[in-house]
Structure formats: C-alpha cells, structure tokens
N, C-alpha and C positions, 0 to 999 in steps of 0.2 A: 922478704915477704912484702915489704912496703912497695917495692917495685912491681911485684906481681899484682897486688891489689890496685895500685894506681893504673897499671896497664889494663886491667879488667874494666876499671871505671872509664878509661878513655875509649875502650872498645864499645862499651854500653852507650856512652854519650854519642859516639859516632853513629851507631845504629839508630839511636833515637832521633838524631838530627836528620839522617837519611829518610827515616819514616816520615818526619815532619815535612821534608821536601816533597816526598811522593804524594802526601795528602794535599799539599799546596798545588802540586802540578795537576792534580785532578780538577782543580777549579780554574786553571789557566786556559785549558783547551787541549787539543789533541796534537801532541808532538811538536813543540815549538823550540826555537833556538835557545829560549831562556832555560829550558830543561838541561840542555847540554852545558850551558854556562854555569848553572847552579851545581850540576854534578861535578864539573871540573873544580869549582870553588870548594866543594865539600872535600874532594880528594886532596886538593892542595892544603886546605886547612888541617885535614887529618894528618898528612905527612909532616906539615910544619909543627903540629902539636906533638907528634911522636918525637921529632928531632929535639924539640924544646925540652921534653921530659927527660930524654937521655942525656942532654948536655948540661942543663942547669937545675940541680935539685936545691940550690940555695934559696930560690924564691918560693913563694907560696903557690904550689901547683894548682890547688883548687881555685884560688882566686884568679889565676891567669887563665885557667880553662873557662871559667864563667865569662871573663871578658871576651875571649875568642868566640864563645857561643853566642853572646849577645851581638857581637859584630856580624856573625854569619846570619843570624835571624834578621837583623836590620837590613842587610844586603838582599836577602831573599824576599823580605816584605816589600822592599822598593821595586824589585823586579816584577813581583806579582802585581803591584799597583800599576806599573808602566804597561804590563801586558794587558790588563783589564781595560785601562783607559784607551789604549791604542785599538783594541778590538771593538770597543764601543763607539769609536769615532770613524772607523773605516767604512766606506760605502762600496759594497760589492755590486757588480753589475746585475747579478741575479737575486739581489735582496728583495726587490719588489715581487718577483715571481714566487719566491719562497714565502713571503708574507701573504700573498694571495692564496696559496695552498693552505696555509695555517688558518686563515680566516674562513675559507670554504669548509674546512674540516670542522671548525667550531660551530658554523651555522647549519651543518647538514641536517641535524635532527629537527631544528626549527623549521627550515624551509620545506622539509618533507611533509609537515603539517599544513603548510600554506600553499602547496602546489608550486613551489619555486618563488613565491612572492617574498622579497626581502626589503620592501619599502619601509617596514617598521624597525629596521635594524640600523638605520643611519646613525643614531646617537651612540649606540653601542659600538658600531664600526669606528666612529671617531675616537672613542676612548682606546680601542685596540690599536689603531694606527699610531696614536701617541705613545702607546706602550712599546711599539717596535722602533720608533725613530730615536736615534741617538740624541740625547739632550732635550727631547720634548717633554719627558716626565721629570719634573723638577720638584724637589722638596721645598715647600714654601717657608719652612722654618730655617733651614740652613742655606737655602738658595743654591743647592747643588743638584747635579743630575742623579736620578735614581737608576742604578744599574741592576743588571740581572741577578747578581749574586748577593745583593744587599737585602737585609731583612726590612720589610716595609709593613705599613699599616694603612688600611683604606677606611675613610670615613663612610658611614652608612647613609649620611645625608647628602653630601655633594660628591662622594666617590673619589675624592682627591687622595693621592698617595703621599705618604710621609715616611721618612726613615723611622724605624722602630725606636731607635735611641732618641731621635729628635722629638717624637711625639710623647715619649715618656718624660723627657725634661720639660716639654711644654705643659704637660698636665701637672707636673709637680710645681712649676713656677706659677701656673694659673691658680692652683689651689692656695699657694702662699699669698698671691696678690688679692684673692677674694677674701681670705680670712685675716689679712693684716689689719684692716680698719676695725675689727671687732674688739670687744672687750677681752680682758685677760681670762675671764671665766669661760668664755665661749671659744677661745682660740684653740684650734686643733681638736675640738670635741664633736662639732656638727659635721654632717656629710654634705659638703658643698660641691656643686657640679663644676666641671671644667669644660670650656667650649672648644669646638673645632676651630683651627686657625683661619679657615676660609669661610665656611657657612655659619659658624657660631652655634652649631647644633650641640646641645649640652649632654654630657655624659656624667654618670655618677663616679665617685672616687673608686668604687669597686670595679668599674669598667675600664680602668686604666690598662692599656695593653701591656702584657708582660711576655708574650710569646709571638713568634712569627708564623702566621697561617696564610694559606692561599686565599684567593678571592672569595670562594664559596665557604671557607671555614672548615673544610673536612680534613685537610692534611696539614700537619704541623711541619714546618721547615721543608717546603716542597723543593725537590731537586731541580737543578738548572737543566732544562731540556731545550736545545736549539730549535726543535720542531714543535714547540708549544709557545703560547703567549707567555711572556715573562711573568713570573710569580704565579703561574697557574699550575694546578695539579693534573689537568687533562681529563678529569672526570666530569660527568654531567652536573651542572650547577645545582639544580633541585632546590633553589631558594624560592620561597613563596612570593607570588606576584603582589605588587602593591598598586592599588588596593587589593586586599585578599579576595580571591575568587574560588579557592579550593584547589587550584592547579599549581604546578611548580614549573620553574624555568627549564627549558629543554636544551639550552646552549651548553657547550662545554664551559668549564670554569673560566670566567671572563671578568675584565674590569668594567667599571661603569654600571649603570642601572640595567636591570633586566628589561627586555623588550615587552610589548603588550602580549597578553595571552593569546596564542593562536588557535586554541581549541574551539570546536564548533558546539554551540549549545542552542537549544530550542527555547525561545523566549518570546513573549508578547510585548506590546507597546506600553507606554506609560499609563494610558487610560484603560487598558485591558479590553478594548473593543475589537481590535484587529486579531486575526488568526495568528497563532504562534508560528514563527518562521525560524529556520536555522540561521544563526549569525555567529560571528567571532565573539568569543567570551569577553575580549577587551572592549567590544562595541555592542554588548548585548542590550544596553539601554538605547532605545530608539523611539522615534515618534511616527505615528501613522498620519500626521498632518490633518486629522479630522478634528472638528470642534470637541473640546474637552467635555462639556455638558454637565459638570459637577455643580451642585448648588453652592453658591457663595455664602460668606458669613452673614450677609445681610438677610438671607433667607427668602429673598424675593426674586433674584435673578440667578441665571446660570452662567458658568464660565464659557466665554465665546472664543478664547484663545485656542490655537492648535494644540493638539495632544502634547503635554509637557510633563516634566518631572517635578516632584515636590508639591508643595501646597499651591493652590491657585492664588493669583494676585488679588488684592482688594478690588471690590466692585468699582468700576470706573464711572458709573452713571451718577448723575447729579439729580437731587430731589430737594424739595422744601421740607425743612425739619425744624422743630422747635428746640430751644435750649432746655437744659435740665429743669430750670425753674418755670419754664413755659411763658416767659415774658416776651421773648423775641423769636422771630421766624426768619430763617435765612436759607439760601440755596447752598447745599453742602454735598460732599461726596456721600454716596449711599453706604460706603464702607465705614464711615465714622458718624453714626447717628447721635452719639453722646457728645455734647459740647456745652461749654459754659459761656454765658454772655458777658461775664466780667463784672456784672453789677453786684453790689452787696445786697444781701437778702433784705435787711431792714425791718423784718417783721417783729412785732412786739413779743417778747418772751413771756412765759406764764407768770413770772414775777411782776410784771407790769411796770418795772422800773428801767429795764434795759431792752435793747433791740438786738436781733441776731446779726452778728458781724461776719458770718460766713459768706463766701462768694458763691452765687448761683448754685444751689444744691437741690437735691431731690429729697422727698420725705419731710417729716416734721423737723422743726428747728431744734427740739430738745429742750431740756431744762436750762435754767440760768447757770452759768459756770460758777457763780458766786453763792449759790444756794447750798443748803445742807451743812454738814460739819466740815470745818476747815482747820488745818494744822498751823501752828506757829512756825517761824522760820527754822527752828532747830528740830521740829517734828515731835517734840515730847508732849505737847499739850494740844487738845482739840477744842474748838469753840463752835457754838451754834449762834450765829449772828445773822441779822438781816443782810440781804445782798448789797445794801447801800453802804454798809460799814466795812472798814478794813480790819484784818485780823491783827491784834496787838502782839508784842513780844511777851514771852512768858516770864522773863526775869531769871530763869535758871541758866546754868552754864551750857555752852554750845556742845562740847564733847564730840565734835566731828573729827575724824582722823585727818591729820595734815598731810601735805605732800611727801614728807619724809617717810610716812607709813609706820612711824613708831609712836609718836606723841599725838595728843588730842588738843583741840582748841580750848583754851582756858577762858575765853571771853564769854560774857553773858549772851543770851539768845539775841541774834542780830540778823539783819538782812544783808544780802550780798555775800561774796566769797570770804573765806577765812584768810588770815594773814599767814606769812611764812613762819616756819618753826624757828624760834629764837632761843631755845633752851641750850645751855652749854653742856657738852658731853665730852667724854674722853675718847678721842678718835685715834686710830692707828693708820699710818701711811700705807700706800699700796705695796711697797716692798717689805713692810712689816718690821722695819728697823727702829722706827721712832713712833712716839705717841705724843698727843698734845690735846689740851682742853680748849674747845672752840665751839662756836654756834653749830647747831645740828645741820643747818641747811648748807653750810660751806664745805666743799671737799678739801681733803688734806693730802698734799703731795710734798714730800721732803726734797731736799736739794742733793741727796746722795746719788751719784752716778753709778750705773751698773757696770761691773767689771767682768761680766761673763763674755766668753768668746762666741761670736755669732756663727751661723752655719757655714760661713766661708772658711772658718778655722784660721783666720788671719787677724781680724780686727775685733776690738771690744765693742760691746753694745753702746756704752756711754750715754744711755738714756736715763733721764732723771726719774728716780723712784720707779724702777722697773719691777713688774710683778714676777718676773722670771721667765715668761714666754717672750723671749727676745725676737723681734721681727727680723726678716732677712737683711743681709748687709746691703746698705744703700749706696755704697761707694762703687765707682767704676773700676772694672778689672784693669784695663790699660795695658795688658800684655800684647806683644806683637803676634799677629795671627799668622797662619800658614801661608797666606798670600804674600807676606813680606812687604805689604803696602800700607796696611792699616793696623790699628790697635783694637783690641776687643772692646766694643762699646757696651757689653752687658755688665750687669751688676757683678760685684765681686763674688766669685764662686770657687768651688773646689774642682779639682780635676782639670782636664784639658778644656780649652775654649772651643766653642762652636766654630764651624767654618765662617769665613768672612761673610757678613750679611750684604756687603756691597756687591753689585753686579756691574759688568762691563758690557757695553753694546758692541757686538761684532756685526758689521754691516756688509751688504752686498756691494756690487759695483755702483749701482745707482743710489744706494743709501736708503731705499725705501723699506727693504726687508732687514729687520734687525732681530737678532737673538741675544738674549741676555745670558751671559755665562758667569759663573762665579769668578770673583776677582782673582787674578793670577793665571787663569786658563786662556786668556785672550791671545797669548803668544803661540799656543799649540793647537788650538781648535781651528778647523777649516771654516772658510766663509760660508754663510747659509746659501741654499739654493733659492733664488728669488723667483717668485711666481708673478711678479709685475712685468709689464711689457717694457722692452728697451726704449729709452727716451732719447737716444742719440739722433742728431739730424741726419737725413738721408744724404748719400753721396752721389745719387743719380738725379735725373730730372723730375722725379716724382715729388710731390709736396710732402708726402709722408712715406715712411719706409714700411716694409712688410712686418706684420706683427710677429714678434718673437720675444722670448723671455730675456730678462736681464742677464748679462754675461760679462765676463772679463775678456779683453782682447778685441779683435776686429769683428765687425758685424758680418754675418753671412751674406753671400751675393743676393741681390734683389731678384725676387721671382714674381713680381707683380707684372700684369700686362703692360706693354709699352705705352699704348694709348696715344701715340703721336699721330697727328693728322697727315694722312698720305695725300698724294696728288689727286687721287680720285675723290677725296673728301671723307673717306672712312678712317677709322682709328686702327692703329696697328695692334693686333690681338696677341702677338707672341710675347714671351717673357722679356723683361727689361734686358737690353743689350748695350747699355752705356758703359759697362765696366767688364766687357768680355776679355778673356785671356786669349791672345792670338800669338801663334808661333812666329817669331821674327826671322825672316829669311834674308840672306844677302847682306847682313850687317857686318860679317867678318869673312874675309877671304884668306884662305890658308897660304902660307908662304911657299909651301912645297909638300911633296908626299910624305916627308918625314914628320910633319906636324900632325899631332894627334887631333882628331875631330873633337870640337868642343860640344858641350851639352847644349841642347836647344834652349833658346832664350824666348820666354813668353813675356809679352808686354800687354798692359791693360789699356784697351782702346774701345771707342764706341763704334759699333757696326751699323751699317745702313739697314733700314727696315726691309724685310722681304716683300715680294710682290703681294698685292692685296688678294686675299682668298675669300673675301666676303661673297656669298652667293647672290647673284643678281638674276632676276627672272628675265629670260630672253626668249622671244618667240621665234620659231623656225621660219624658213623662207616661205613655206606653203601655208603658214598660219594654222598648223595642226595642233601644236602643243607649245607650252611654256615651260622651260626647264631652267633650274638654277645653275648658272655657270660662274666660275671665279671672276671676280671683278676685272682682273687684268686681261682676261680673254673673253670678255662678254661681247661677242659679235654675232650677227645672224648666221645660222647654220642650217644644214639639211638634216632632217630627222630620219632619212632613209625610208620613209613610207611612200606609198603611192600618192600621187597628187590628189585624186579624188574629186576634182571639180567637175561639174556637170557640163557635158559637151553640147554642141548646138543641136544634136539630135534629141536632146532632152531625155534620152534613155540610158546612156552610158556615161561613165566618168573617165577622167584622164588617168592613164596607167603609168605615166612617167614618174620617176623618182622625184621627191619633194624638190621644187624649184621655185624661183622667183616668178611672180605673175604681175604683168603690167596692167593696171586698171585703166579702162578706156575713159570713164568719167567717174565723178565722185558719187553719183547716185546709183551706180550699177551694183548688182548683188555681189557680195563678197565671195560667194560660193560658185560663181559662174566662171567658165573657162576663159582664159585669155589667149592672146596670140601665141604665147609660148607653149600652150597645151597641144596635145596630139589631136588628129582628125579621126572621126568615127568611120570605120570601114566594115562594120558588121551588117548582117541581114536583119530584117525587121523581126523582132522577137516578142511583139506585143501579143497579148492573149486574144484568141479568136472568139467570135460569138459562140454561145453554147450550142453544140451539135455540129459545128463547122470543122471538118478535119483538114482543111486546106491551109496552106501558108499564104502570107501576104506576098503579093507579086512585086512590091516596091522594096528598095533598100531601106535601112534604118532611117526613120523619118519622124518628125514631130507630129502631134495630132492623131486623129483616128485613121484607121486603115480603110480603104475603099471596100464597097460591097462585093461579096463573092458571087460570081456568075456561073460557076461550074455546076454540073449535074451530079446528083447522088444516087447510087444504086443501093436500094434498100428493100427488104422483104416486108410483106404485109403483116397484119396482126396474126393471121392464121398460119403464117410461115409457108404458104403454098405457092404464092405468086411473087415475082420480082417486079418492083416498080422503079421508074426513073423519075426523080423529082429535082427541081432546081433548088440548089443549096440556099439561096437567098430567101425563097418562099418558106422553106422548112424552118430556118432559124428565126424568121420574123413572125411565124404563125403562132396563134395562141393554142390553148389545149384542144378546143373543139375543132379548130382548123387542122391541127396535126392529126387528130383522130380520123378526119375525113380523107386527108391526103394519103395516109398510110393504109387505108382500107382498100381491098380488092373488089368490093361490091358483090361478092358471092356469099352463099349460105355458110355459116360457121360449121366446120367439120367436127367440132368437139362433142363428146358424149356427156350427157347429164348424169347425175348420180342415180337417177331412176333407170338408166339404161337406154333412154331415147336420145336422138341427135338434136343439137341446139337448132332452133328455128330462126335465130337472128342472123343478120348480115354480118360479115367479117368485122370483128370488134376486138378491142383491147381488154385485158383483165379477164376475170372469171365470168362464165356464162350465167344468165339469170336462172333461178330455180323454179319459176312458174311454168312447168311443162303442160302443154295444152293437148297432149295425145290422149285418145279415148281408150280405156281399159275396162275388162269385165271384173265385177265385184260379186262374190258368193257369200252365202251365209255360213254358219258354223257347221252345219250338217251337210253342206255342199249340194243341197237340193235346189235352192233358189239362186238366181244370178241376175246382174244388172250392169249396164255400160255407164261409166262416169269419167270425169276429167282426172288425169294422173296427178296433177298438183294438189287437188283436193284430198286424194287418198294419202299423199305424203304428209299433208298438214293435219290429217285426222279429222277433217270436217264431215266426211260421209262414211256411214256404216250400214250393213244389211242384217236385220234381225230375223230369227226363225219365226214361223207362224204357228198356228194351233196344230195343224197336221204334222208338222215337224216334231212338236212336243209329244203328240200321241205315239208316233213311231219311236221316239226316244224312250218313252215309258215302257212300251212293250219289250223293247230290247233289254231294258234294265231288269224286268221281271224274269225273263229267260235266263239272264246271267245269275240271278239270285238262286233260282231253282237248281241250276247246274252246280253252284257252289255248295248248296245244302246237301245234295246227293254225294258230292265228293267228300264232305266232312263225315257223313255216316259211314261211308266205305272205309275211311281212315280209322274210325273208332273200332270197327269190326276187325280190322287187321291188327291193331295194337292189342285187342283182347286175346286174339289167338296166340300172339307172341308171348303174352304174360303167362298163359296156361302152360305153354311148352317150357318156359323157364322154371316154373314152380315144380314141374315133374322132374327136371334135371337136378334141382336143389335137394329134393328128398333123398335121393340115392347117395349124395355126398355126406349128409349128416349121419347116416348109419355107419359108414366106414370110419369116421372120426371118433365115434363113441367106442368102437372096438379097440382103437389104438390107445385111448386113455385108460383102459382097464389094465394094461400091462405096466407094472411098476418096476422102475430101474433103481437099484440100490448101489450107492457109491462106496469105494473102498477107503481105508484109513489114510493111505498115502495121498489120495486125491484130496481128502479133507484138510490134511495138515502139511502139505508140501510147501506152501508159501511161508509158513512160520518157521520151517527148518532151514530152507535154502537162503533166506535173507541174512541171518547171522553168519552162516558159514562163508557166504560170499564176501561179507565185510571183513572177516578175519583174514581171508586170503589176500585181499587187496592191501591190508596193513602190512602183512609179512613181506609181500613183494616190494613195497615201498621202502621198508627197513633194509632189505638186502641191497637195493640199488644205492641207498645212501652210504651203507657200510663199504661197498665195493669202491665207491668214489673216494 
C-alpha cells in the first residue's frame, strides 16, 4: 500500500509540475524551443523519479522528491528569465511599423475630436515610445529595465514607472527614515508621508501601493498583449484632465500625462467685452487684446493693459502724496498712497510728561502708556501711580510655572525671566529599568544597552537606555549582489537584496551615445543605436563626408556632388567617384581551356569626371533664339526656322533656313538681309488706292506705286447709263467730285412716296421728299375743291374746311335719316305686339290639357314600394354562400 500511495503522490506531483510549466509557458510567448526543452526535462525527471522510487526505498522518498522538484523549478525559472530577457532585447525589422499602428489606435478617438491634429500629443507620444523601447523604461530604485510582464506602479506627479516591489520597499524605508529622528512616544504613531523617488511628490502611508493596476487604474493585473502599450488595459483612459474642466481623457489607457482637452466650448475673453467664440477647452482662456478698462485700486485711473486674466496690476502712474502724518510730500506710485516718512511723532501726550514715540502715524497719539493701573512683575498686585514713577515689586512669591511644566518659581516678585527648576525629584530612565534622584531640569539616561533584535533579525539594538522602539539597523548588508561584481550597499535588511544599484555605460562606435544598464548585463546587451552623425574623416577629396549616423564598420560610399573644377570652369555635379568599384580586366590570363574562369575582380579607383552638362545659353546662326545647350557642345547652331530678314524690296523676308549672315558694317540694322540671303522675285503686292481695282505694273519694289492711268467702266447713280472715267481722277477725287463724275446729268427716274417722279438730276442716295407737283384738295363733303403743292399736303400744312352751305345740306340730310329711323322703330313695335298676342293664344290651349292629366291619380303596388328592402339582403346572402363554396372546393 505504501508503494501505491507513493506512486499516486509521484503522479500528482508530476501533473502539478506540468501544470506549472504550462502556466509559465503562457508568459514566455507562442511556441518557443524553451517549451520543448522544459517538456523533455519534465519527462526525464519523471522517468528518473520513477526509477529512483522503484530502486531505492532505503532513502527518504519525500525528501528526495522535494529536492528534485526544487531543481526542476529552478531550471524552469532560469529558462523563463532567459526567454523574457532575449525577447525584450531583440530588435525586429517590423517593430517600428507595429509600434506606429498601436500609437495610431491609441490616438484615434482624440484625433477625431481635433480633425487629425496631433500636435498636443508629443509629450504623451514620448512616454509611449519609451514604453516600447527595450531598456528605455528603467526603475530608478533598482536601476533595472521595466519589462512587459512585471508589476509596476506609476507616479501621478512625474508619471515615472517603478517596479511594484521596489516602490513598496522605498515607501517603507522612507517612512522609517522620516520617523527615526522622532521621540519614542511619536515613533510609529503619526501618519508621515513618503516621497516619490524622482519628483518628491508626497503620498500618505495609506496610499502605499499594494496591487498592480494599469495606467488608468481600471483593471487589476492587466494581461500582457503584444498589440497594446505595455501595462495598458486597452480601454479608454477617462481620467479627468488637469486642471479639471469637466471632461475626461479620450486616449486609450496610456503612460504619461493626459494631453490637453480637445473639446470645443463657447467662451468669452478675460474682460468679457468680446463676443463668445468656440475654442478648445484646453485654451478657453483667451485675450481680445482690447484695453481692460477696469477701475484700479487707486480709484482714479483705469487699467490700460490689454485684456488679461486675474486682478489688474497696481496703478503705474506717479503723483505727489503726503505721508500719514502729513509732514512730508513726495512723488510716489498712485498704487501706494499710504506711506510713512520715518520720523518719530514727538507730540506731547495728554500726561504732559512724555512725548509720542510712534513713527509717522495717523489719528490721535492716544494716552500715555504709563498711565492708569499697572501690575507688578508677577502680576498679582496692581498700582495706581503717576506716569513718572516705576511700578515696584509686591514682595510676594513669583509662583510662575517653570520650564519643566511641573514646579513653580519660589523667588519673590522679580523682574526678568525665572531661573531653571532646581528641585530634586525621583526620575526614571527611558528604558524604565533604573531610577535616580536628581535635579528636575536634567534628563536621566542609564548606561544599559538594549538587547532587542532589530528589524533585520540579525543584529542587536545596542543603543543605551532604549525606549523599546528600536530604529532600523544601521549596519551595511555587505552580501554579494546578483551582478557578482559588487556587494549590497544598503543597510542590513531581511530577505533578498535589491539589484545592484551600479550601472555600466554601453557606448556606440563613436562613444557619444551611452545607455546605462544594470551592472552585469553589459556582456549580453547590444550596443545602442546612435543618433549622432559619424565623425570619421572622409576618404575622398571632400573636406567633410556625407552626413550619416554613427555605425560600426566601414562608412558607406560618398554620395556628395564631386564639385571638381572642369576644363570649362564649371564644377562637376555628379556623385563623388573617387572610390568607384571598377571591374578589372586583363589581369589574369588563363593557362588553357581546362582552367576554370575566375570570379571578376573589382578594384577601387578614381574615375574621370564626365563631360560638362551645365546649360549654356547659345544664340542660333540667324539670331532668332537663345537655347541652353550642354557646356561641352555649346556651339552656334541652326534653329531650322526661316531666316526672316527683310529683303531689299522692303516687302518680303528671306525664306532660307536659319543661316549665318555677314554684316556689311557695324552700324547696319541687325534685321536687314545680307549677301547670303535670297533675292525677291515676287510681283508687287502693295495695297492699291481705295477704289482702284488694277494691279501695279512694276515688280516688287520699295516705296509707293506709280499712279494708275487706266479707264474705269462704271454705271451712274440711277443705274441707267454707263460712264468711262479715268481711274486716277476717281481715286483722287473728294466726295463732291465723285458725285459729279458718276452722275449722267439726266432727270432721276425714281418715284417719290407720294407717287410722283423725282425732279432732281441723277444723284446718289434717296430722293428728297419736297414734291413740287400741283394736286386738287377737296373738303369733307366733296363739294369744295382747290389746287395746292403735293409736299404741303404730305406735311399737313394745308387743309380745306366746309362752308355754311355745306353745313345746312348736312343738317337736312341728318333730319331725313332721323325720321326714317323713327318710322322703322314704330313698325318694329307693331310687329312684336302681334307676335306676343299670337303666343298667348297658343299658351292658353296647353294649360287646359295639363290640368286634365293631373286629375288622374296613379296608385303604386306593395311590391314596387318594398322591393328594394327585400332584394338587398337576399343578394348579400347569395354572395356569401357562393364565396364559401369556392373556398371549400379549393
């Protein structure tokens, strides 16, 4: 049964150990070689353990099993630490891209409120970058790196990260240091604060951290997520902004301070004069830059400063002001009207024996300070004496409480302080082991040394006459630290020592970038990436090399412009070619076809500068344009245009392709044709005088064309006759002469608007309207007539009115028309009367027939009366039955 029980115990221990390994593997990462190694180790240990149980029962099985378990746990712990340290120090190529995505995710909600503006996030971004970088976040207490899987605590003042264990020890040690100089009665009873190691922000004893929280304080023991900021819960921060504005932080849980509030609020300026405008909540305090205008404390002037926050400054103006007593006047600031001149008042007091000793004061001097009732030095007796006499002592005992606080002064009433207490009392020492009779004012400490063990649990207190509250151990620990280089410099303490406080500098190639690492890690950590420029001397002809960061190994090839002076005087603009790699040819000749070809050999040599490509402005042969050409080929050229120079005819230009032209003299026109240009062979194309349709008889020539002597065949103004006129006369004649030349001298055949023929001689334009033909004019009744000129009738200047005889004849004709109209009206009335009588006779016969029809009464049957009320319900029931049958059949 013992074997079975022991086997079950081994099986349970093995399962428990495997579970512990699986839990540890969850913190290492995803699928590492350390998992396999640990699994093999567990299987080997389990097999070895089983073999040991079966082979040797003479030893203590439980003790041996515990030793093997401790060894396995130590090996697993070492592997875990190695895996974590290596993962924190590896620099992946995509680490920066991953870090950028996490930062963008953290800032998304904030930037959505600011329209993408992230200028206020630089300080927070710096804290987050340090949280990502390996070794950047260092605990200032233990001088060790803060890793992702370690419990930390962040100060709310400086936002510095510390290991949770380190800050707890720091708080405890700080409280001991603060309370150690206190008396034994106060030791350990008062709530003394402890400071932050960096910013010295004070925390209460109750605020000593005991649990691991994320940055925003919502989640306890946040899980390690590679896609979140280390030690972050990934939720929205929601911490209140400082100073408090009523809003909360919109970033995801983050290290460092919260950025300024991005919300928009409507607020007015400091002086409340300007109109309220929308502004960022973090910058809602603003100035309109207008004069403040508030009345200053002097009551006379107003504040002239631009709109500002807080109270106005004192009045800066200067005025003459009297002192308080009114003796002196001085120019002083208007803001401080009350001032003292420094002279003693000197006025006689009411007693008449003394003067006022106050310095420059306002109001009355008051009574004499020695008047009235005055007490003796002990205060028991009062005297009424003149102000010129001093108060005597009363002769009674003093009885004032002495400095010891127990006894009273036994001397008689006296002036001055009382003496020290000299009474002998029975005193007990601080540790309470001895008593002694001695003066009351002297303390009593015995020589007995305390034998209690201090908080280090190693050394005795050894303090004389100790009250029992022994201070912390003041001896140095002296144990060798984990770095194996130094000993613990802290005071003697319990438990394991803190990591080595010393740091080692790991430098880059140039030595300017230094990172401090905990002592002992300098052999495993990689050198830092230096952001300083490489300071090595250049290997080419440049005085300084191209800027690049500090590095190990050889510098990259120089990519600066060559800048060597070429033969043309320009500088070489191509990249530096002093150290170009050139393939070496002909250096090795093969012995035969059986020899394998060797790899090409590259040598480093300086190449010559290429041809100059600087653009030089060059004018073409015909001086038409200036084009930039490479410096090495900057020669005159043909632009392929036409020459365009003016030929001797002064009318046409040279149509040859752009060519060189020899100038005859220095003063000649630069646009005039030269001997190389073509000769003009065109006809004269100059414009002819207005009206001349003939061409110039000369070839293309300079100057004006000769006069035209040919005859023109042209019709007259009336278009009836054909005239032959000399072209020269017609083109040089003015308007009147042209009018006479083109006229045929006959009467114009055109017809006027009135219907008569124009009386003028052949002319241009429209005919005149003043017709002189005689026509007959009649009155309205056509009885009278008269002959007048046609143009006057058209203009309405002449008219013929009817006379008296015409009017009498018109009146008689009107009377005859009225008589005829009256007779026609009476005839119409008689006709209408006859039609009315005939209509009434026909209407009387119809009324008699209608009255006979109304006397016959028609009586309706019952079916006609009630058929609507019977048919409607019957028809509705029939429709319902048909519908029910159709549904039932379906």
